C-alpha positions in Angstrom: 86.0 137.7 145.8 88.8 136.5 143.9 89.2 134.2 140.8 90.1 130.5 141.4 91.8 128.7 139.2 94.8 126.1 138.3 97.7 128.7 138.7 98.5 127.9 142.5 102.0 126.6 141.4 102.7 129.5 138.8 105.2 132.0 138.9 103.0 134.6 139.7 102.5 136.9 142.1 99.3 136.4 144.2 97.6 139.3 142.2 97.9 137.6 139.1 97.0 134.0 140.0 94.0 135.2 142.1 92.9 138.9 140.3 89.7 140.5 142.2 86.4 140.6 140.6 85.2 143.6 139.4 81.4 144.2 138.1 81.9 146.3 134.6 79.0 148.6 135.7 80.8 150.0 138.8 82.4 153.3 138.6 85.6 152.0 139.5 85.9 149.3 137.0 85.8 152.7 134.8 88.2 154.6 137.1 90.8 151.5 136.5 90.3 151.1 132.4 91.0 155.0 132.5 94.0 154.7 134.9 95.8 152.1 132.9 94.7 152.7 129.5 96.9 156.6 130.4 99.6 154.2 131.7 99.9 152.5 128.5 100.1 155.3 126.5 96.6 155.1 124.8 96.9 151.9 123.2 94.4 149.9 122.2 92.0 147.1 124.2 94.1 144.2 123.9 97.0 145.9 125.8 95.1 148.0 128.4 93.2 144.8 129.1 96.5 143.3 129.7 97.8 145.6 131.2 94.8 145.9 134.1 95.1 141.7 134.1 98.6 141.9 135.2 97.9 144.2 138.4 95.3 141.6 139.4 91.8 142.8 138.5 89.5 140.8 136.6 86.7 142.8 135.2 83.3 140.7 134.2 82.8 142.1 130.6 85.9 143.5 130.7 86.0 144.1 126.7 83.0 145.7 126.0 83.9 148.2 128.8 87.8 149.0 127.5 86.4 149.3 123.9 83.8 151.8 125.3 86.2 153.8 127.7 88.8 153.7 124.1 86.0 155.1 122.0 85.2 158.3 124.5 88.5 158.6 125.3 89.9 162.2 123.6 93.6 161.4 123.4 92.6 158.5 121.2 90.2 160.3 119.2 92.8 162.8 118.4 95.5 160.2 117.3 93.2 158.1 115.2 89.8 158.8 115.7 88.3 159.1 111.4 87.5 161.5 110.0 84.0 162.4 109.4 81.5 161.4 106.8 78.1 161.6 105.5 75.6 160.4 103.3 75.8 160.9 99.7 74.0 164.6 99.1 71.3 164.5 96.1 72.5 166.0 92.4 72.1 169.6 92.2 69.5 170.4 90.2 72.0 171.9 87.0 73.1 168.5 87.0 69.7 166.4 86.3 68.1 169.2 84.1 67.8 169.6 80.5 69.2 173.1 80.1 71.2 174.0 76.7 74.6 173.2 76.5 76.9 175.1 78.4 74.1 176.5 81.0 75.5 175.7 84.2 78.9 175.3 84.2 81.7 174.0 86.3 85.2 175.0 86.0 88.7 174.0 86.8 92.5 175.0 85.8 95.0 172.2 85.4 98.8 172.5 83.9 101.6 174.1 83.4 103.5 173.1 80.4 106.4 175.0 79.4 106.6 176.4 75.9 108.7 177.9 73.3 108.0 181.5 72.9 110.6 183.1 71.4 113.9 181.9 69.4 116.8 184.5 70.0 120.8 183.3 69.0 121.7 181.6 72.9 118.7 179.3 72.3 115.0 180.1 73.3 113.1 181.7 75.6 110.4 179.6 77.5 107.2 180.3 79.0 104.2 178.2 80.5 100.7 177.6 79.5 97.7 176.3 81.7 94.4 175.4 80.4 91.1 176.0 81.6 88.6 173.0 81.6 85.0 174.2 81.4 82.5 171.3 81.6 78.7 171.8 80.9 77.5 170.2 84.5 74.2 168.6 82.2 75.7 167.0 79.2 79.2 166.7 80.0 80.5 168.6 77.5 84.1 170.1 77.2 85.8 173.3 76.1 89.4 173.8 77.7 90.7 177.2 77.1 94.6 178.3 77.6 95.9 181.0 79.5 99.4 182.7 79.9 99.3 184.3 83.3 97.9 182.8 86.5 95.9 186.3 86.7 92.6 188.0 86.9 93.1 189.1 83.4 93.8 186.3 81.7 90.9 184.3 83.0 89.0 186.8 82.3 90.0 186.6 79.1 89.3 183.2 78.8 85.8 183.5 79.8 85.5 185.7 77.1 86.7 183.3 74.4 84.3 180.8 75.8 81.5 182.6 76.2 81.7 184.0 73.0 82.0 180.9 71.1 79.3 178.3 73.7 77.2 181.5 74.8 76.4 182.9 78.3 76.3 180.7 81.5 74.2 181.1 83.6 75.9 179.0 86.6 79.3 179.0 86.9 80.8 176.6 89.6 84.3 176.0 91.1 86.7 174.6 93.7 87.5 177.8 96.0 90.5 176.0 97.8 92.6 174.4 95.2 92.4 177.0 91.7 90.7 179.8 93.3 90.9 181.6 96.2 92.2 179.2 99.2 95.6 177.1 99.7 96.4 177.7 96.0 98.7 180.6 95.6 99.1 180.5 92.4 95.9 181.8 91.1 94.8 185.0 91.8 91.2 185.1 91.7 88.3 184.8 93.5 85.1 186.5 93.6 85.6 189.5 95.7 87.9 190.5 92.9 86.3 193.9 91.4 87.1 192.5 87.7 86.1 189.4 87.9 83.0 190.0 89.8 81.8 192.9 87.2 82.5 190.7 84.7 79.8 188.4 85.9 76.9 190.5 86.7 77.3 192.5 83.3 76.3 188.9 81.9 74.0 188.2 84.6 75.8 184.8 85.7 75.9 183.5 89.4 79.1 181.9 90.5 78.8 179.3 93.6 82.4 177.9 95.5 82.8 174.7 96.7 83.7 174.7 100.5 88.1 174.8 100.7 89.9 171.5 100.7 86.3 169.9 99.2 88.2 168.3 95.6 85.1 165.3 96.3 82.6 167.9 95.3 84.1 168.7 92.5 84.2 165.6 91.2 82.3 166.5 87.8 85.5 167.8 86.7 88.3 166.5 88.5 87.6 163.4 86.8 87.7 165.3 83.4 90.6 166.8 84.3 92.1 163.1 84.8 91.0 162.2 81.3 92.7 165.4 79.9 95.3 165.3 81.5 95.8 161.3 80.3 94.5 161.9 76.5 97.4 164.4 76.4 100.3 162.8 77.9 99.4 159.9 75.2 99.7 162.3 72.8 102.5 163.7 73.4 104.3 160.4 73.6 103.0 159.2 70.6 104.3 162.4 68.7 107.5 162.9 70.6 107.1 166.4 70.6 110.3 167.8 72.9 109.9 171.7 72.2 106.1 173.0 72.5 104.8 176.0 71.0 102.0 177.5 71.5 100.3 176.6 68.6 101.2 172.9 69.0 100.0 173.3 72.6 96.6 174.9 71.0 96.3 171.8 68.4 96.8 169.3 71.2 94.0 170.9 73.8 91.3 171.4 70.7 92.1 167.4 69.9 92.0 166.4 73.4 88.3 168.4 73.5 87.3 166.5 70.8 88.0 163.1 71.9 86.4 163.9 75.5 83.6 165.5 73.6 83.4 162.0 71.5 83.3 159.6 74.6 80.0 157.5 75.3 78.2 158.6 78.1 76.7 155.6 78.9 77.8 151.7 78.4 78.0 151.1 74.4 75.0 149.2 73.5 75.0 145.7 71.5 72.1 146.0 69.7 72.6 146.1 66.4 68.5 148.2 66.2 70.4 150.8 68.2 73.9 151.9 66.9 74.1 155.3 67.8 76.1 156.1 70.6 74.9 158.8 73.1 78.1 161.3 73.1 78.0 165.1 74.2 79.1 165.7 70.8 75.7 164.4 68.9 74.5 167.5 70.9 77.1 170.1 69.6 77.8 168.9 66.4 74.6 167.9 65.8 76.5 164.9 64.1 75.8 161.0 64.8 79.1 160.1 62.9 81.6 161.4 60.6 79.9 159.5 57.6 79.6 161.9 54.4 75.7 162.4 53.3 74.5 159.7 50.8 74.3 161.0 47.6 70.8 161.4 45.9 67.8 164.1 44.4 67.2 166.8 46.8 64.5 169.6 46.2 64.7 172.9 47.8 61.8 173.5 48.0 61.3 173.7 52.1 64.3 173.3 52.7 65.1 175.3 55.7 62.2 173.7 57.2 63.5 169.8 56.8 67.0 170.8 58.0 65.0 172.5 60.9 63.0 169.5 61.5 66.5 167.6 61.7 68.4 169.1 63.6 65.6 169.6 66.4 64.7 165.6 66.0 68.8 164.8 66.8 68.5 167.0 69.9 65.0 165.2 71.0 66.5 162.1 70.8 69.5 163.2 72.3 67.3 164.3 75.5 65.0 161.5 75.6 68.4 159.1 75.5 69.8 161.3 77.9 66.8 160.9 80.5 66.3 157.3 79.7 70.0 155.8 79.5 72.3 158.4 81.5 70.1 159.6 83.9 69.4 156.5 85.5 72.9 155.8 86.0 73.0 158.9 88.3 70.6 157.4 90.9 72.6 155.2 92.7 75.0 156.0 95.4 78.1 154.1 95.2 79.8 155.2 98.5 78.3 157.1 101.7 75.3 155.2 101.6 74.6 155.3 105.9 73.6 158.7 107.8 75.6 159.8 110.3 74.8 162.2 113.3 75.4 165.4 112.4 78.3 167.8 113.7 76.7 170.0 116.5 77.5 174.0 117.3 79.7 173.2 120.5 81.5 170.4 119.7 85.5 170.7 119.7 87.3 169.0 117.1 90.4 168.1 115.0 90.6 170.1 111.8 92.7 168.4 109.2 96.3 169.8 107.7 97.4 168.6 105.2 101.1 170.5 105.9 101.2 169.4 109.1 101.7 166.0 110.9 98.6 165.0 113.1 99.9 165.9 116.0 100.4 169.7 114.9 96.7 169.9 113.6 94.8 172.9 115.7 91.8 171.9 117.7 88.8 174.2 116.9 85.2 175.1 118.0 82.3 174.5 115.7 80.2 178.2 115.6 78.0 177.2 112.8 76.4 174.6 110.7 75.6 174.9 107.0 73.3 171.9 106.4 72.2 171.0 102.6 68.5 170.3 101.6 68.0 167.6 103.2 69.3 168.6 106.8 72.2 167.3 106.7 75.6 169.0 107.9 78.7 168.4 105.2 79.9 172.0 106.0 80.9 174.0 109.1 82.5 176.8 110.4 85.0 176.3 112.5 87.1 178.7 114.9 90.6 177.9 115.9 93.6 180.2 117.5 97.2 180.3 115.4 99.9 182.0 116.9 97.3 183.3 119.7 95.1 184.8 117.1 91.4 183.7 116.5 90.5 182.2 112.9 87.6 181.1 111.3 86.9 179.1 108.5 84.8 176.9 106.4 85.4 173.6 106.1 84.2 170.1 104.6 83.4 167.9 107.5 85.3 165.3 105.6 88.5 167.3 107.4 86.8 167.1 110.9 87.9 164.9 113.9 85.2 165.5 116.6 86.4 164.9 119.9 83.8 166.0 122.3 80.3 166.5 121.1 76.9 165.4 122.9 76.3 162.7 120.8 78.7 160.6 122.0 
C-alpha cells in the first residue's frame, strides 16, 4: 500500500510522491529508522524523518518511533546524553543537630596571595600564602587560618591552631578531588598520610571525604569560600594595598572572619518586638550587638551565678531561634526534586573528564554502587581502561552518562 495525494505533477520521484506505508510496530520499520539514522550521522528526529520520507517510506506514528530509537541509541547518548542526577539527599546529622560550635567542621582551602616576606637592596622577596577555611556545619560559623605551603605539615599546624582556639572537633568533612587527594596535585594531603592520620587519631576525630569531582556535595563550605573571596576583594580594592605582607593579610582574614560570622542566618525580621538578628557571632562571642553596657548599680553578690545564667540564656535563645527559623529553611529541596532510576552494577557508562573533549571521554563499566541511607545511588565505582591498564575510580553520578543499562 502507498500513500495517495495531490503531488502527481510534482517534480519528485515516484517514491516521494507515493511513499510505501509501514506500520510503526513492525520490525521492518525499526530497521529502516536505525538505517537512516546512521546514514544522517546520528542527527535528530527532524532530519532522520526527512531522510526516511525522501527514500519513499511513510511510517505511521513515525515521530514516536524515531524518538524511541534515538533515545536508545548508544552513539547519540555518547554525543549528547545528559549527565545523571538523583533526588537531593537528606541533610546529614551534623547539619541538623544542635552541637557546640565547631564540633562538626567542613574544611576547604583557597588562595593563593603573594606577600612580601623580605626586603632587600635589589627589591623584595615574594612568597605565597593560602587560607584554610573551617566552617561549623551546624551554626555556620567560620574560622580562617593562613598557611605558608600546601604541605601536610603546614596543614597540621593550621589544625593545631584551630583546635587550640576553637576546641577539638568530632568530625571533619572536606572535598577529596579538588583540594586534598584528587586531581588538584598542588595539595599533598590525604587520609593515608601518616602524620595527618596519627594527629587525628590522637584526638578522637574522624575525617569524611566526599567523592572526587563532587564539589556540589560540599556546598556548605564552597558557598562560604565565595563569600570570603568577595569580602576580601572589596577590602583590597578599598584600601588599595599593592604589596601585602603576612601581617596585613592575617589582619584582613580576621576582619573577613568577623564579617562572615556577623552575617544573618535567616531573613532579617521587620518585627519591632524581635530586633535581635540571628548570627553565628551571637553564639561565639555571646554578644548580640556592639553597644556598651548600661550604667547602674550592680551588686557583687552572686555575680558569677547571674553571669552564668545570662550566658546560658543567650545560648538557649540562639538554639531556640536556630531550630525555629534557620532549621526550617533547610526543609525544602530547591532542585533535584524527582526520584531517578538508580545506576546498576554492569551498566556501561561514559565518564566525564574535564580535561578532554567529550569525544575523548573514557567508556567504563559500573562495578559497584554506593547507595545512601535512602537507598538512592549518588556515587559509584567505575572501571575504565587507560593505555591498556584497567583502573577503578569512585565518581559521583553527576560525572556519569549511561550508555547501556537494563533500566532502558
